KOLRO-663664 format. One record per residue (C-alpha): x, y, z; residue in one letter; residue number from 1. Coordinates in pm, whole numbers, plus 32768, in hexadecimal, padded with zeros to 4 digits. Each point is the difference from the previous one (the first is absolute). Layout:
> c1; c2; c3; rest; nr
> X; Y; Z; A; NUM
...
# end
This chain:
> c1; c2; c3; rest; nr
> 9A68; BC41; 2C32; M; 1
> 8109; 7FBE; 7EFF; T; 2
> 7FB1; 7F81; 7EA6; T; 3
> 80EB; 7EEA; 7F97; P; 4
> 80EE; 805E; 7EEB; T; 5
> 803F; 7F0F; 7EE2; P; 6
> 8159; 7FB6; 808E; A; 7
> 7F6C; 7F98; 8152; S; 8
> 7EF9; 7F13; 7F75; V; 9
> 8086; 7E9E; 7FE5; P; 10
> 7FFC; 7F74; 7EA3; V; 11
> 7FD7; 7E8C; 7FCD; A; 12
> 8136; 7F71; 7F62; A; 13
> 7FC9; 7F8B; 7E9F; R; 14
> 8046; 7E91; 7FD1; P; 15
> 8140; 7FA8; 7F4D; T; 16
> 7FFD; 7F41; 7EB9; A; 17
> 8091; 7ED8; 80BC; T; 18
> 7EE3; 8006; 80FE; A; 19
> 7EFE; 800D; 7EE8; I; 20
> 809D; 7EDF; 7F40; V; 21
> 8026; 7F2E; 813B; L; 22
> 7E93; 803B; 805F; A; 23
> 7F8B; 7F9A; 7EA6; L; 24
> 80DF; 7ECA; 7FFF; I; 25
> 7F81; 7F9E; 8159; L; 26
> 7E97; 8025; 7F8D; D; 27
> 8048; 7F2A; 7ECC; I; 28
> 80AF; 7EF3; 80CD; V; 29
> 7EE0; 7FF5; 80F8; L; 30
> 7EF9; 7FDF; 7EED; V; 31
> 80C6; 7EE7; 7F59; V; 32
> 8032; 7F58; 8154; A; 33
> 7E86; 8013; 8036; F; 34
> 7FC5; 7F56; 7EB0; A; 35
> 810C; 7EF8; 8040; A; 36
> 7F76; 7FB3; 815A; T; 37
> 7EA3; 7FDD; 7F71; G; 38
> 8077; 7F14; 7EF3; R; 39
> 80C5; 7F32; 80FC; A; 40
> 7ED8; 7FE7; 80EE; S; 41
> 7F31; 7F63; 7EEB; H; 42
> 8109; 7EFE; 7FA4; D; 43
> 803A; 80AE; 7EB5; S; 44
> 8148; 8014; 7F4B; D; 45
> 807C; 814C; 8080; I; 46
> 80ED; 8059; 7EE5; W; 47
> 7F35; 7F9B; 7ED0; S; 48
> 7ECF; 80CE; 805F; G; 49
> 809D; 8115; 80CD; L; 50
> 7FEB; 8102; 7EEA; W; 51
> 7E94; 7FA7; 7FB6; Q; 52
> 7FA5; 8032; 816D; T; 53
> 80DB; 8133; 8038; S; 54
> 7FCA; 80DB; 7ED0; W; 55
> 7EA0; 8081; 8053; P; 56
> 8073; 8073; 8157; F; 57
> 8146; 808D; 7F7B; L; 58
> 7F3A; 80C9; 7F00; A; 59
> 7F1B; 8076; 8118; G; 60
> 8132; 805C; 80CD; L; 61
> 8088; 80CF; 7EE0; G; 62
> 7EB6; 80B8; 7FDC; V; 63
> 7FF4; 802E; 8178; G; 64
> 8155; 80A6; 7FFC; W; 65
> 7F8D; 80E9; 7EEA; L; 66
> 7EB0; 8056; 809D; V; 67
> 8092; 804A; 8157; T; 68
> 8139; 80AD; 7F7C; L; 69
> 80B6; 7F0F; 80E4; A; 70
> 8159; 8083; 7FA6; W; 71
> 7FB1; 813E; 80C3; R; 72
> 7FE4; 7F41; 814A; A; 73
> 804E; 7E94; 7FB3; P; 74
> 800A; 7F8C; 8169; S; 75
> 7ECF; 80BA; 8084; A; 76
> 7F10; 7EFC; 808F; P; 77
> 7EBC; 80C3; 7FD4; V; 78
> 8045; 80F4; 7EE4; R; 79
> 80A8; 7EFD; 7F23; T; 80
> 7FD5; 7EA9; 809C; G; 81
> 7E86; 7FF5; 8016; L; 82
> 7FD0; 8089; 7EA1; G; 83
> 8100; 7F18; 7F64; V; 84
> 7F61; 7EDA; 80B7; W; 85
> 7E9C; 8055; 7F95; A; 86
> 805B; 8030; 7E92; V; 87
> 80DD; 7EC9; 7FFD; T; 88
> 7EE6; 7F25; 8085; V; 89
> 7EEA; 809C; 7F2F; A; 90
> 80D0; 800D; 7EC3; G; 91
> 8088; 7EA2; 8037; G; 92
> 7EA5; 7F6F; 8030; M; 93
> 7F71; 80B6; 7ED0; L; 94
> 8120; 7F87; 7F26; L; 95
> 7FDF; 7E9E; 8087; R; 96
> 7E8E; 8002; 7FAA; A; 97
> 8041; 8091; 7EA6; A; 98
> 8107; 7EF6; 7FBA; S; 99
> 7F28; 7EDD; 8071; G; 100
> 80B0; 7FC4; 814B; Q; 101
> 7F48; 7FBD; 8144; G; 102
> 7F71; 8110; 80DE; T; 103
> 7F42; 7F34; 8101; A; 104
> 7F9C; 80C0; 8138; L; 105
> 80EF; 7F40; 80E7; P; 106
> 8120; 8054; 7F14; F; 107
> 7F9E; 8170; 7FFC; I; 108
> 7FFC; 8005; 817C; I; 109
> 814C; 7F4C; 8026; V; 110
> 80A6; 80D5; 7EF4; A; 111
> 7F7A; 8141; 8099; S; 112
> 8078; 7FAE; 8160; V; 113
> 814F; 7F73; 7F91; T; 114
> 8051; 8126; 7F1F; L; 115
> 7F8B; 80F6; 810B; L; 116
> 80F3; 7F68; 80F9; V; 117
> 8116; 7FFB; 7EFC; A; 118
> 7FDA; 814F; 7F4F; L; 119
> 7F95; 80D0; 812C; V; 120
> 80B5; 7F31; 8106; G; 121
> 8162; 8049; 7F8E; W; 122
> 7FA9; 8170; 7FED; R; 123
> 7F7C; 7FFC; 8166; L; 124
> 8140; 7F57; 8074; I; 125
> 80D0; 8103; 7F44; A; 126
> 7F39; 811B; 80A0; A; 127
> 8035; 7F69; 8159; L; 128
> 8175; 7FDB; 7FC3; V; 129
> 8014; 816B; 7F88; R; 130
> 7F47; 8075; 8136; R; 131
> 80E4; 7F3D; 80EA; V; 132
> 8135; 806E; 7F3E; W; 133
> 7FA4; 8172; 8025; R; 134
> 7FF1; 7FE0; 817B; R; 135
# end
């Protein structure tokens, strides 16, 4: 039996700076789109209150990126996506509560599911595309 040498063990490619920035921008756009969609679905003025609705989740997203070290594997669905999602939702809800915004149970459920689909979903699609591309 042969022991693998360091040269024969595949090393995961480190993400490029461009890939990291694009992943972060995509996450930000998806969180803001979630907030805008929520505001629109409640017949609210989207633009005037978009920042008020978005900032708690954007702050949670930032903490999620830090906690998960997302820049190391920005498109990993499980390693990064699930952690970023969990911290974004939890942090967003805590900040909403602290700032006097609503945290009704139906909102928590809708936000959790929507952000799960958004923040983990694009990473799952990216993983599928990478898998198909390698074949």
